[in-house]
C-alpha positions in Angstrom: 140.0 28.2 121.5 138.8 31.9 120.3 141.3 32.3 117.5 140.0 28.8 115.9 136.6 30.1 116.2 137.5 33.6 114.5 139.3 31.6 111.9 136.3 29.4 111.5 133.8 32.2 111.2 136.0 34.1 109.0 136.4 31.0 106.3 132.5 30.4 106.5 132.0 33.9 106.0 134.0 33.8 102.6 132.9 30.5 101.6 129.3 31.3 101.9 129.7 34.5 100.2 131.5 33.3 97.0 129.2 30.2 96.7 126.0 32.0 96.6 127.8 34.8 94.2 128.6 32.2 92.1 125.4 30.2 92.1 123.2 33.5 91.7 125.5 34.8 88.8 127.6 31.9 86.9 125.8 28.8 87.6 123.1 28.8 84.8 120.3 26.8 86.5 118.0 26.3 89.0 119.0 26.2 92.7 116.8 24.6 94.7 118.3 24.8 98.3 116.5 27.3 100.4 118.8 28.5 102.9 120.8 31.1 100.3 121.8 34.4 100.9 120.3 35.8 98.2 117.0 33.9 98.6 116.7 34.8 102.2 117.7 38.9 101.1 115.2 39.0 98.6 112.4 37.3 100.9 113.4 40.0 103.7 113.7 43.0 101.6 110.9 42.5 98.9 108.5 41.9 101.9 109.7 45.4 103.3 109.4 47.1 100.2 105.7 46.1 99.6 104.9 47.4 103.1 106.5 50.4 102.2 104.7 50.9 98.6 101.4 50.3 100.4 101.8 53.5 102.2 101.1 56.0 98.8 97.5 56.5 98.2 97.9 56.9 94.3 98.6 53.9 92.4 101.0 55.6 90.1 103.5 56.4 92.8 102.9 53.0 94.2 103.7 51.2 91.1 107.0 53.6 90.2 108.5 52.3 93.8 107.6 48.9 92.8 109.8 49.7 89.9 112.5 50.7 91.8 113.2 47.5 93.8 114.6 45.2 91.0 117.6 47.6 89.9 118.2 48.6 93.7 117.6 45.3 95.6 120.6 44.0 92.8 123.3 46.6 94.4 122.1 45.7 97.6 122.9 42.1 96.8 126.4 43.1 95.9 127.1 45.0 98.8 126.1 42.2 101.3 128.7 39.9 99.5 131.3 42.4 99.8 130.8 43.0 103.3 130.8 39.3 104.1 134.1 38.8 102.5 135.8 41.7 104.0 134.1 40.9 107.3 135.6 37.2 106.8 139.0 38.4 106.0 139.1 41.0 108.9 138.4 38.0 111.7 141.3 36.0 109.8 143.5 38.7 110.6 142.0 39.9 113.8 143.4 37.0 116.1 146.0 35.4 113.8 148.1 38.9 114.8 149.0 39.4 111.0 149.0 43.0 110.9 151.5 45.8 111.9 150.8 46.2 115.8 148.4 47.9 117.3 146.4 47.1 114.5 146.4 43.3 115.2 144.4 44.0 118.4 141.7 46.5 117.1 139.1 44.9 114.8 138.3 48.1 113.2 141.7 48.3 111.8 141.7 44.6 110.7 138.1 45.8 108.9 139.8 48.9 107.6 142.7 46.8 106.0 140.5 44.0 104.6 138.1 46.6 102.7 141.4 48.5 101.5 142.8 45.0 100.5 139.5 44.1 98.7 139.1 47.0 96.6 143.0 47.2 96.0 143.6 50.8 97.6 146.9 50.1 98.8 147.4 53.0 100.9 150.1 51.1 102.9 149.1 52.3 106.4 148.2 49.1 107.9 150.2 46.1 106.1 150.6 42.6 106.8 153.9 41.4 108.8 153.4 37.9 108.6 153.5 35.1 105.8 150.1 34.3 106.7 148.9 37.7 106.8 151.0 38.5 103.2 149.3 35.4 101.9 145.5 36.7 102.9 146.2 39.9 101.5 147.1 39.0 98.2 144.1 36.3 98.4 141.6 39.0 99.3 142.9 41.0 96.2 142.4 38.8 93.8 139.1 37.8 95.3 138.0 41.3 95.4 139.5 42.4 91.6 137.6 39.0 90.3 134.6 39.6 92.1 134.1 43.2 90.4 134.7 41.7 86.9 132.2 39.3 87.4 129.7 41.7 88.7 130.5 44.4 86.0 130.1 41.3 83.4 127.0 40.2 84.8 125.0 43.4 84.0 124.9 43.6 80.5 123.9 39.8 80.4 121.1 40.6 82.9 119.8 43.8 80.9 120.2 42.1 77.5 117.5 39.1 79.0 115.4 41.9 80.2 115.5 43.6 76.9 114.5 40.5 75.0 111.9 39.6 77.2 110.5 43.6 76.8 110.6 43.3 72.9 107.5 41.0 72.6 105.4 42.4 75.3 105.6 45.9 73.7 104.6 44.5 70.8 101.6 43.2 72.3 100.0 46.6 72.5 98.8 46.9 68.8 98.0 43.4 68.9 96.3 42.7 72.2 96.0 45.9 74.1 96.9 47.3 77.1 96.5 45.2 79.4 96.3 42.5 76.9 93.0 40.4 76.7 92.8 37.2 74.8 89.3 38.4 73.3 91.0 41.4 72.1 93.9 39.6 70.5 92.0 37.1 68.3 89.2 39.9 67.5 92.3 41.6 65.8 93.9 39.0 64.4 90.5 37.7 62.7 89.4 35.0 65.1 90.4 31.8 66.0 89.6 30.4 62.7 92.5 32.4 61.1 95.1 29.8 60.6 98.2 31.9 59.4 97.9 34.3 62.3 97.3 32.1 64.9 99.9 29.6 64.0 102.6 32.3 63.7 101.6 33.9 67.2 101.7 30.7 68.8 105.3 29.8 67.7 106.5 32.9 68.7 105.3 32.9 71.9 106.4 29.6 72.6 109.9 30.5 71.8 109.2 33.8 74.3 108.0 31.4 77.1 110.8 29.2 76.8 113.6 32.2 76.9 111.4 33.5 79.9 111.6 30.2 81.6 115.5 30.0 80.9 116.4 33.4 81.7 114.2 33.8 84.6 115.6 30.4 86.5 118.8 31.6 85.7 118.7 35.0 86.9 115.4 35.4 89.4 116.0 39.2 90.1 115.0 39.9 86.7 111.4 38.7 87.9 111.4 41.8 89.8 112.0 44.3 86.8 108.9 45.8 85.7 107.9 46.9 82.1 107.6 50.5 81.1 104.1 50.5 81.5 102.0 50.3 84.3 99.4 48.4 82.5 101.9 45.7 80.9 104.1 43.1 82.5 105.9 40.0 82.1 103.0 38.1 84.1 100.2 39.2 82.0 101.9 38.3 78.9 102.4 34.9 80.4 98.6 34.7 81.4 97.6 35.8 77.6 99.9 33.1 76.2 98.2 30.5 78.6 94.3 31.9 77.8 95.1 31.9 74.0 96.6 28.4 73.8 93.6 27.3 76.5 91.0 29.0 74.1 92.3 27.4 70.8 92.7 23.7 72.1 88.9 23.8 73.0 87.4 26.1 70.0 90.2 26.2 67.3 90.4 24.8 64.2 91.9 21.2 63.9 95.0 22.4 62.2 96.1 25.1 65.0 95.6 22.7 68.1 99.2 20.7 67.9 100.7 24.0 67.9 98.4 25.5 70.7 99.3 22.3 72.9 103.1 22.8 72.6 102.5 26.7 73.2 100.6 25.7 76.5 103.0 23.0 77.9 105.7 25.7 77.3 104.0 28.2 79.2 102.3 26.3 82.0 105.9 25.0 82.6 107.4 28.5 82.9 104.5 29.5 85.6 105.0 26.4 87.7 109.1 26.6 87.5 108.7 30.2 88.4 106.3 29.1 91.5 109.3 26.7 92.3 112.2 29.1 92.2 110.3 31.3 94.7 108.7 28.6 97.1 105.3 29.9 96.1 102.2 27.6 96.5 99.6 27.7 94.1 96.4 30.1 94.9 93.0 30.0 94.0 92.0 33.4 92.1 89.8 35.6 94.0 87.5 36.1 91.4 86.7 34.1 87.8 88.8 36.0 85.0 86.1 34.5 82.6 82.6 34.1 83.5 79.7 32.3 81.8 78.5 36.0 80.6 81.8 36.5 78.9 81.7 33.1 77.9 78.6 33.5 75.9 79.9 36.9 74.6 83.3 35.1 73.6 81.7 32.4 71.7 78.0 32.6 70.8 78.6 35.8 68.7 81.2 34.3 67.0 79.1 32.2 65.1 80.8 29.3 66.5 79.0 28.4 69.6 80.7 26.4 72.5 79.3 23.1 74.0 78.8 22.4 77.4 81.7 20.0 76.9 84.1 22.4 75.5 83.1 25.0 78.6 84.2 21.8 81.0 87.3 21.5 79.1 88.6 25.3 79.1 87.3 25.4 82.8 89.7 22.2 83.6 92.6 23.8 81.6 92.2 26.9 83.5 92.6 25.2 86.5 95.9 23.8 86.1 97.6 27.1 85.5 95.8 30.0 86.9 96.4 28.8 90.7 100.2 29.4 89.6 99.8 32.6 88.1 97.3 34.1 91.0 100.5 32.8 93.2 103.1 35.0 91.3 100.2 37.9 91.1 100.2 38.3 94.8 103.8 37.9 95.6 105.1 40.4 92.8 101.8 42.7 93.2 101.4 42.1 89.7 97.6 42.3 87.8 96.6 39.2 85.9 94.5 40.5 82.7 90.7 39.4 82.3 89.9 37.3 79.1 87.8 40.1 78.3 88.8 43.6 79.5 86.0 44.9 81.7 86.4 48.7 80.6 87.1 50.2 77.4 90.8 51.2 77.8 93.1 52.9 74.9 96.2 51.2 73.7 99.7 52.9 75.0 100.4 54.0 71.4 97.0 55.6 70.9 97.5 58.1 73.8 100.2 60.9 74.2 100.5 64.0 76.5 100.3 66.4 73.6 97.2 64.9 71.5 94.1 63.7 72.2 93.1 60.0 71.7 94.3 58.5 68.4 91.9 56.2 66.6 92.2 52.6 66.5 94.3 50.9 64.0 91.2 49.3 62.1 89.2 52.6 62.0 92.1 54.1 60.1 92.2 51.0 57.4 88.5 50.6 57.3 89.0 47.0 58.3 86.5 47.1 61.3 83.6 45.2 59.7 85.3 41.9 58.4 87.8 41.1 61.1 86.3 42.5 64.5 82.7 41.2 63.6 83.7 38.1 63.5 85.0 37.5 66.8 82.6 40.3 68.4 
């Protein structure tokens, strides 16, 4: 009876580890099953890591610790898979009496032989003596070799997806500030009536949202990877896209509304599916990101006042995406940008440790009166 139990648990551990690695590294689609090794692993470790990051008093130290979790957790997940596979094969050797005596009675020796075979070390001090043991050794060596090859091939793909995501986020610095706000975006681009710049922005960020959806559903660990600067994030960029598209849907010119509708649909799809992957129910924001005073500042001074009907439409649009953004922000400890920055901030390109703050681009080019005053 003990032999059958050992065989069953050994095979179960090997199968679970390999199938979970297949779903995480190879399968290019969202996995809805809740009971997964990777999902449980990230839930437990991320919860513990967030509590650890709450201990530092300074925000810079906290952000630095949070940024470590993504890459570090990836190596931890690989180790978990390897331990399960090695333990599974050790159980198959243990009661099967497949190794040289007295190793077949010592589980530690079976574990040692299994790890030695998985990493193809081949010391030869513990060897299989039965045909079943030899078959297990050859199988484990092949699995170990293939597993390491998949892991090594997985890392460049992961970091390429991360690089593609961050490229557009970095470009937002000069276009919408840091953190990015929709008010700064349209002010710097000449207002919501500028058709060429508006359509170009919406087209680029519709593609970015689609790539975000595809890459982060296939590799959810990318969500834990944080941007280079503390005042930037993939979630802030996604919120900006939704804010900009919703603003154009109710206040933009007629020609840009179709493009805004397509971009809004793609960005909201990304936000909703992210919540589905991490099993996060939508949450109401603790404070409004756009209050009535900011509404008047945005639109009444832009020579295109907002009607009561348009205000209602904007609130309705906010209600169908902000709860999902807030759920993601609470889980990943990221900040959602406001429609209008609540305090003056310098763009990242303007600051450095060696020089004082550089002037703004519109100040350098002398174009602060035309484009800026239109939306101020």
